[in-house]
C-alpha positions as CSV (number, residue, x, y, z in Angstrom):
1,M,17.0,0.3,12.6
2,V,20.6,1.5,12.8
3,G,21.9,2.3,16.3
4,D,20.1,5.4,17.5
5,W,17.9,5.7,14.4
6,Q,14.1,5.6,15.0
7,E,11.2,5.1,12.7
8,A,8.1,7.3,12.3
9,T,5.3,7.8,9.9
10,V,4.8,10.8,7.6
11,G,1.9,11.8,9.7
12,E,4.1,11.8,12.9
13,I,6.7,14.1,11.4
14,A,4.2,16.6,10.0
15,S,4.1,20.0,11.6
16,L,1.6,20.6,14.4
17,A,0.2,23.6,12.5
18,R,-3.0,23.4,10.6
19,N,-2.9,22.0,7.0
20,S,0.6,20.7,7.4
21,L,-0.4,17.6,5.3
22,V,-2.9,18.4,2.6
23,G,-3.8,17.7,-1.0
24,G,-4.8,20.1,-3.7
25,P,-8.2,21.7,-4.1
26,F,-11.2,19.5,-4.8
27,G,-13.1,19.3,-8.1
28,S,-14.3,22.6,-9.4
29,N,-12.5,24.7,-6.8
30,L,-9.6,25.0,-9.2
31,V,-10.1,24.8,-13.0
32,S,-8.3,26.1,-16.0
33,R,-10.4,29.2,-16.3
34,D,-9.0,30.3,-12.9
35,Y,-5.5,30.5,-14.4
36,S,-4.0,33.9,-14.9
37,D,-0.8,35.5,-16.3
38,Y,0.3,36.7,-12.9
39,G,-0.2,36.1,-9.2
40,V,0.5,32.9,-7.2
41,P,2.1,30.1,-9.1
42,V,0.3,26.7,-9.3
43,I,2.4,23.6,-8.8
44,R,1.8,20.9,-11.4
45,G,3.6,17.8,-12.3
46,R,5.7,19.6,-14.9
47,N,7.1,21.8,-12.2
48,M,8.4,18.8,-10.3
49,D,11.1,17.2,-12.5
50,Q,13.9,18.4,-10.3
51,R,14.9,19.0,-6.6
52,W,13.3,22.4,-6.4
53,I,9.9,23.3,-7.7
54,G,10.4,25.4,-10.8
55,G,10.0,25.7,-14.6
56,E,7.1,27.4,-16.4
57,F,4.1,28.1,-14.2
58,V,0.5,29.0,-14.6
59,Y,-0.9,31.4,-12.0
60,V,-4.0,32.3,-10.1
61,R,-4.8,35.7,-8.8
62,P,-3.9,36.4,-5.2
63,E,-7.6,36.5,-4.1
64,K,-8.1,33.0,-5.5
65,A,-5.1,31.7,-3.6
66,D,-6.5,33.4,-0.5
67,A,-9.7,31.5,-0.9
68,L,-7.8,28.2,-1.2
69,G,-5.4,29.0,1.6
70,A,-5.6,25.4,3.0
71,N,-4.0,24.2,-0.3
72,V,-1.0,26.5,-0.3
73,A,2.6,25.3,-0.1
74,R,5.4,27.5,1.2
75,P,9.2,27.5,1.2
76,G,10.6,24.4,2.9
77,D,7.5,22.2,2.2
78,I,7.7,18.9,0.4
79,V,5.4,18.3,-2.6
80,F,4.3,14.9,-3.7
81,T,2.5,13.9,-6.9
82,Q,-0.8,12.2,-6.1
83,R,-1.7,11.0,-9.6
84,G,0.3,11.0,-12.8
85,T,4.0,10.4,-12.4
86,L,3.9,8.6,-9.1
87,G,7.1,8.9,-7.1
88,Q,7.6,12.6,-8.0
89,V,8.7,14.7,-5.1
90,S,10.2,18.2,-4.9
91,L,11.0,20.9,-2.4
92,V,9.5,24.4,-2.4
93,P,12.4,26.8,-2.7
94,E,12.9,29.9,-0.6
95,K,12.5,32.2,-3.6
96,P,11.3,33.8,-5.8
97,F,7.7,33.2,-4.5
98,A,6.5,33.3,-1.0
99,R,3.7,30.8,-1.6
100,Y,2.4,28.4,-4.2
101,L,-0.9,26.8,-4.8
102,L,-1.1,23.0,-5.2
103,S,-2.9,21.6,-8.2
104,Q,-5.4,18.8,-7.8
105,S,-2.7,16.2,-8.5
106,Q,-0.3,17.2,-5.8
107,M,0.0,16.9,-2.0
108,K,2.3,18.7,0.4
109,L,4.0,18.1,3.7
110,T,5.2,20.7,6.1
111,V,7.7,19.0,8.3
112,N,8.0,19.4,12.1
113,S,11.5,20.8,12.2
114,A,12.0,19.5,15.8
115,K,11.7,16.0,14.4
116,A,13.0,16.0,10.9
117,D,14.9,17.9,8.3
118,P,12.8,18.5,5.2
119,V,15.8,18.0,2.8
120,F,16.6,14.7,4.4
121,I,12.9,13.6,4.1
122,Y,13.0,14.7,0.4
123,Y,16.0,12.6,-0.3
124,F,14.4,9.6,1.5
125,F,11.4,9.8,-0.9
126,R,13.8,10.2,-3.8
127,S,15.5,6.9,-3.1
128,P,14.5,4.1,-5.6
129,P,13.3,1.7,-2.8
130,Q,10.9,4.4,-1.5
131,E,9.7,5.3,-5.0
132,A,8.9,1.6,-5.4
133,V,7.0,1.6,-2.1
134,I,4.8,4.5,-3.3
135,R,4.0,2.7,-6.5
136,Q,3.2,-0.6,-4.6
137,N,0.8,1.2,-2.3
138,A,-0.9,3.1,-5.1
139,I,-4.7,2.6,-5.6
140,Q,-5.0,0.9,-8.9
141,T,-8.7,1.7,-9.6
142,G,-8.8,4.0,-12.6
143,V,-5.6,6.1,-12.9
144,P,-3.1,4.8,-10.3
145,H,-2.9,7.2,-7.5
146,I,-2.1,7.6,-3.8
147,N,-4.0,9.8,-1.3
148,L,-3.3,11.5,2.0
149,G,-4.3,8.4,4.0
150,I,-1.6,6.4,2.2
151,L,1.0,9.1,2.5
152,R,0.3,9.7,6.1
153,E,1.0,6.1,7.1
154,L,4.2,5.6,5.1
155,P,7.2,4.9,7.4
156,V,10.3,7.1,7.4
157,P,13.6,6.5,9.1
158,L,14.7,9.1,11.6
159,P,18.4,9.4,12.4
160,P,19.3,12.1,15.0
161,L,18.6,15.5,13.5
162,R,22.3,16.3,13.3
163,E,22.9,13.2,11.2
164,Q,19.8,14.0,9.0
165,R,21.2,17.4,8.2
166,A,24.7,15.9,7.5
167,I,23.2,13.4,5.0
168,A,21.1,16.1,3.4
169,Q,24.2,18.3,3.1
170,I,26.3,15.5,1.4
171,L,23.6,14.7,-1.2
172,G,22.6,18.4,-1.5
173,T,26.2,19.4,-2.3
174,L,26.3,16.9,-5.2
175,D,23.0,18.3,-6.5
176,D,24.2,21.9,-6.0
177,K,27.1,21.2,-8.3
178,I,24.9,19.5,-10.9
179,E,22.5,22.5,-10.8
180,L,25.5,24.9,-11.1
181,N,26.7,23.0,-14.2
182,R,23.2,23.2,-15.6
183,S,23.0,27.0,-15.0
184,I,26.4,27.5,-16.6
185,N,25.3,25.5,-19.6
186,N,22.1,27.5,-19.9
187,T,24.2,30.7,-20.0
188,L,26.7,29.2,-22.5
189,D,23.8,28.1,-24.7
190,S,22.2,31.5,-24.6
191,I,25.5,33.1,-25.6
192,V,25.9,30.9,-28.6
193,Q,22.2,31.4,-29.6
194,A,22.6,35.1,-29.3
195,L,25.6,35.2,-31.5
196,F,24.0,33.0,-34.1
197,K,20.9,35.3,-34.2
198,S,23.1,38.4,-34.3
199,W,25.2,37.2,-37.2
200,F,22.9,35.0,-39.2
201,V,19.4,36.2,-38.6
202,D,19.6,39.9,-37.8
203,F,22.8,40.5,-39.7
204,D,23.9,43.0,-37.0
205,P,27.5,43.4,-38.2
206,V,26.3,44.1,-41.8
207,R,23.6,46.5,-40.7
208,A,26.1,48.4,-38.5
209,K,28.6,48.8,-41.4
210,A,25.8,49.8,-43.8
211,E,24.8,52.6,-41.3
212,G,28.4,53.7,-40.8
213,R,28.5,52.3,-37.3
214,T,31.3,50.2,-35.7
215,P,30.2,46.5,-35.6
216,G,31.8,46.0,-32.3
217,L,34.1,43.3,-33.5
218,Q,37.8,43.0,-33.9
219,K,38.9,44.6,-37.2
220,S,40.0,41.4,-38.7
221,L,36.6,39.9,-38.0
222,A,34.6,42.9,-39.0
223,K,36.3,42.9,-42.4
224,L,34.7,39.5,-43.2
225,F,31.2,41.1,-43.2
226,P,29.9,43.1,-46.2
227,N,28.4,46.6,-45.7
228,S,25.3,46.0,-47.7
229,T,22.5,43.6,-48.3
230,E,20.9,42.1,-51.5
231,A,17.6,40.5,-52.4
232,S,17.1,36.7,-52.2
233,E,14.3,34.2,-52.0
234,L,14.5,34.6,-48.2
235,G,14.4,38.4,-48.3
236,G,17.4,40.7,-47.8
237,I,20.6,38.9,-47.0
238,P,24.2,40.2,-46.8
239,A,25.8,40.9,-50.1
240,G,27.7,37.9,-51.5
241,W,26.0,35.4,-49.2
242,K,24.1,32.5,-50.8
243,V,20.8,30.7,-50.2
244,A,21.2,26.9,-50.4
245,G,19.2,23.9,-49.5
246,V,20.2,22.4,-46.2
247,S,21.4,19.3,-48.0
248,E,24.2,21.5,-49.4
249,L,25.4,22.2,-45.9
250,A,25.1,18.6,-44.6
251,T,24.5,15.1,-45.7
252,I,21.0,14.2,-44.6
253,V,20.3,10.6,-43.6
254,G,17.8,8.6,-41.6
255,G,17.7,5.3,-39.7
256,S,15.7,2.3,-38.9
257,T,14.9,-0.3,-36.2
258,P,16.3,-3.8,-36.4
259,S,13.6,-6.4,-35.7
260,T,12.9,-6.6,-32.0
261,K,11.9,-10.2,-32.5
262,E,15.4,-11.2,-33.3
263,P,17.5,-11.4,-30.1
264,A,20.8,-11.6,-32.0
265,F,20.2,-7.9,-33.1
266,W,20.0,-6.8,-29.4
267,D,21.6,-9.2,-27.0
268,G,25.0,-8.1,-25.8
269,G,24.6,-4.9,-27.9
270,C,27.6,-2.6,-27.8
271,H,26.7,0.1,-30.4
272,H,24.6,3.1,-29.3
273,W,21.2,3.2,-30.9
274,V,19.2,6.4,-30.6
275,T,15.5,7.0,-30.4
276,P,13.8,10.4,-29.8
277,R,13.2,9.2,-26.2
278,D,16.9,9.5,-25.6
279,L,16.7,13.2,-26.5
280,S,13.5,13.9,-24.7
281,H,15.1,14.1,-21.3
282,L,18.3,16.0,-22.3
283,R,18.7,19.4,-20.7
284,D,21.6,20.3,-23.0
285,P,22.0,19.5,-26.7
286,V,24.7,16.9,-25.9
287,L,24.2,13.2,-26.4
288,L,26.6,11.0,-24.4
289,D,24.7,7.7,-24.1
290,T,21.6,5.9,-25.2
291,E,19.0,3.7,-23.4
292,R,19.5,0.8,-25.8
293,K,22.4,-0.7,-27.6
294,I,22.5,-3.0,-30.7
295,S,24.8,-5.8,-31.7
296,A,27.0,-5.8,-34.7
297,L,24.4,-7.9,-36.4
298,G,21.7,-5.3,-35.5
299,L,23.9,-2.5,-36.8
300,G,24.1,-4.4,-40.1
301,Q,20.3,-4.0,-40.5
302,I,20.6,-0.2,-40.5
303,G,21.7,1.1,-43.9
304,T,23.3,4.3,-42.6
305,G,25.4,2.3,-40.0
306,L,27.2,4.2,-37.3
307,L,27.1,8.0,-37.7
308,P,30.2,9.9,-36.7
309,V,30.7,12.0,-33.6
310,G,29.5,15.5,-34.3
311,T,26.4,14.5,-36.2
312,V,23.4,16.8,-35.5
313,L,20.3,14.8,-34.6
314,L,16.8,16.2,-35.2
315,S,13.7,14.2,-34.2
316,S,11.4,14.1,-37.2
317,R,8.2,13.0,-35.5
318,A,6.4,12.6,-32.2
319,P,7.5,15.4,-31.7
320,I,9.5,17.2,-34.3
321,G,12.3,19.3,-32.9
322,Y,14.3,17.4,-30.3
323,L,17.9,18.4,-31.1
324,A,21.4,17.2,-30.0
325,I,24.9,16.7,-31.2
326,A,26.1,13.1,-30.9
327,E,29.3,13.0,-28.9
328,I,29.5,9.3,-29.5
329,P,29.2,7.2,-32.7
330,V,25.5,6.4,-33.1
331,A,23.0,4.5,-35.1
332,I,19.5,6.0,-35.3
333,N,16.0,4.8,-35.6
334,Q,13.4,6.0,-38.1
335,G,12.4,8.9,-35.9
336,F,15.3,11.1,-36.9
337,I,16.8,13.3,-39.5
338,A,20.6,13.3,-39.0
339,M,22.8,16.1,-40.4
340,I,26.4,15.2,-41.0
341,P,28.1,18.5,-41.6
342,R,29.9,19.1,-44.9
343,D,33.5,20.5,-45.0
344,G,33.7,23.9,-43.5
345,V,30.2,23.9,-42.0
346,P,30.2,23.8,-38.1
347,N,27.7,21.4,-36.6
348,L,26.9,24.2,-34.1
349,F,25.7,26.3,-37.1
350,L,23.4,23.5,-38.1
351,L,22.2,22.9,-34.6
352,F,21.2,26.5,-33.9
353,W,19.8,26.9,-37.4
354,A,17.5,24.0,-36.8
355,R,16.4,25.5,-33.5
356,W,15.7,28.8,-35.1
357,A,14.0,27.3,-38.1
358,H,11.7,25.0,-36.1
359,E,8.4,26.5,-37.3
360,Q,9.6,26.3,-40.9
361,I,10.6,22.7,-40.5
362,V,7.3,21.8,-38.9
363,S,5.4,23.6,-41.7
364,R,6.8,21.0,-44.2
365,A,5.7,18.0,-42.2
366,N,2.5,16.0,-42.8
367,G,0.7,13.0,-41.4
368,S,-2.7,12.0,-40.3
369,T,-1.8,10.3,-36.9
370,F,1.1,12.6,-36.1
371,L,3.2,15.1,-38.0
372,E,6.4,13.8,-39.5
373,I,8.9,15.5,-41.8
374,S,10.5,13.3,-44.4
375,K,14.1,13.5,-45.6
376,S,12.9,14.5,-49.0
377,A,10.9,17.4,-47.6
378,F,13.7,18.4,-45.3
379,R,16.6,18.5,-47.8
380,P,15.5,21.5,-49.9
381,I,14.7,23.8,-46.9
382,P,16.5,27.0,-47.8
383,V,19.3,28.1,-45.5
384,I,21.3,31.3,-45.7
385,R,24.8,30.2,-46.3
386,P,27.5,32.6,-45.2
387,P,31.0,32.5,-46.7
388,L,33.3,29.9,-45.2
389,P,35.6,32.4,-43.5
390,I,32.6,33.7,-41.5
391,L,31.5,30.2,-40.6
392,A,35.1,29.5,-39.5
393,A,35.1,32.6,-37.3
394,F,31.8,31.5,-35.8
395,E,33.3,28.1,-35.1
396,R,36.4,29.6,-33.4
397,I,34.2,31.6,-31.0
398,V,31.6,29.1,-30.1
399,R,33.5,25.8,-30.1
400,P,35.2,26.5,-26.7
401,L,31.8,27.4,-25.2
402,Y,30.2,24.2,-26.4
403,S,33.2,22.1,-25.3
404,R,32.7,23.5,-21.8
405,M,29.1,22.5,-22.0
406,V,30.2,18.9,-22.9
407,V,32.6,18.8,-19.9
408,N,29.9,20.0,-17.6
409,V,27.4,17.4,-18.8
410,R,30.0,14.7,-18.4
411,E,30.8,15.9,-14.9
412,S,27.1,16.1,-14.0
413,R,26.6,12.5,-15.2
414,T,29.4,11.4,-12.9
415,L,27.9,13.3,-10.0
416,S,24.4,12.0,-10.6
417,A,25.7,8.4,-10.6
418,L,27.6,9.0,-7.4
419,R,24.6,10.6,-5.8
420,D,22.3,7.8,-6.9
421,T,24.8,5.3,-5.5
422,L,25.2,7.0,-2.1
423,L,21.5,8.0,-1.6
424,P,19.9,4.7,-0.7
425,K,23.0,3.6,1.3
426,L,23.0,6.9,3.4
427,I,19.2,6.9,3.8
428,S,19.2,3.3,5.1
429,G,22.2,3.7,7.3
430,E,24.2,1.2,5.4
431,L,26.8,3.9,4.7
432,R,27.9,6.2,7.4
433,I,28.7,9.9,6.8
434,R,32.5,9.7,7.2
435,D,32.6,6.9,4.6
436,A,30.5,8.8,2.2
437,E,32.7,11.9,2.6
438,R,35.8,9.8,1.8
439,I,34.1,8.4,-1.3
440,I,33.3,11.9,-2.6
441,E,36.8,13.1,-1.9
442,R,38.2,10.3,-4.0
443,Q,35.8,10.8,-7.0
444,V,35.0,14.5,-7.2
């Protein structure tokens, strides 16, 4: 160990209080019929894909949580996945809930604050070497899993508490900035979505003018909207607007997969090649990189070649509905419908239309193994097409918001890479705190 660092086991840093290291309820003590629309949130694997427990919860009534009091996690506790995605670990936040109930697939640790800082311990278990240790120690019978006995004996490094807290603060500061960017982007996305719905779904400016009310827009902008509606195949739409197939607003193309048995298509690949998997983990509709690259020879096997920056990508199967705008030239596999905007049509209009029209898109899919929508079924989907001046006005308003989202995503990628570089070195003592602070000052 480094200098004055010590080593302990998870069991040795657990709080002396009862139930400081426990798993979820056994067997029939917690089943789906116990779930409620309110009460105490239940921590499941889907709530553990970030530093803090969060996301969409199911709940149990308070009396059920009382009956399972031994399996409750509280703010400051560390939660581990016992089976499922091994290596998952998250912290219980201070709010908005005072307590959570573990599912049958989770375990929790309440740390003895006189020995260890819970955030430091969280980051230790987030480090790739420790994630590998958990997987290596998993019981392989049936579904790979760990248990309390395994978790209790896992070793953890213990710098002095002051150093633990300093390491936690350095890494936490990076994560705080990433989470702030994520929150800002959620707000920006909501603003654009609200404007799209107001103008192109609810027709608020048109309805306001028809009722003699002020649309709440600048005069030059308000003049672009008519003051009445007319009948169409999609119901009432603003007078003078058209209904068109989506292929009139964008060129619709698909992709393919070069043979994976031919190394020349993949070795030394330099062109981004997208699969729906690349979109599945995106928190924002911004694609900046891909898991796999293909060579020039591989690109030659894809008829549509490289699609330009600004192309809207929609996964067309397994599942239908992942969406992103390509901020890099990309080739796509057969799991996509790509929309290359035609002149005057903002890609953000197409993106938010596809999000709003999700159910309509899925309704045109078919397939026995999994639903898939073909390009031929997608192209004629009717879309309300506003006049070009209104689309241009929409673009002027929302483009700066989306551009800020892209900047935030790029910054978060840089911060994540920096955190992932510093984390194992700080946790192992290879990198000291002052050196880490200098690195951050130079790069952030």
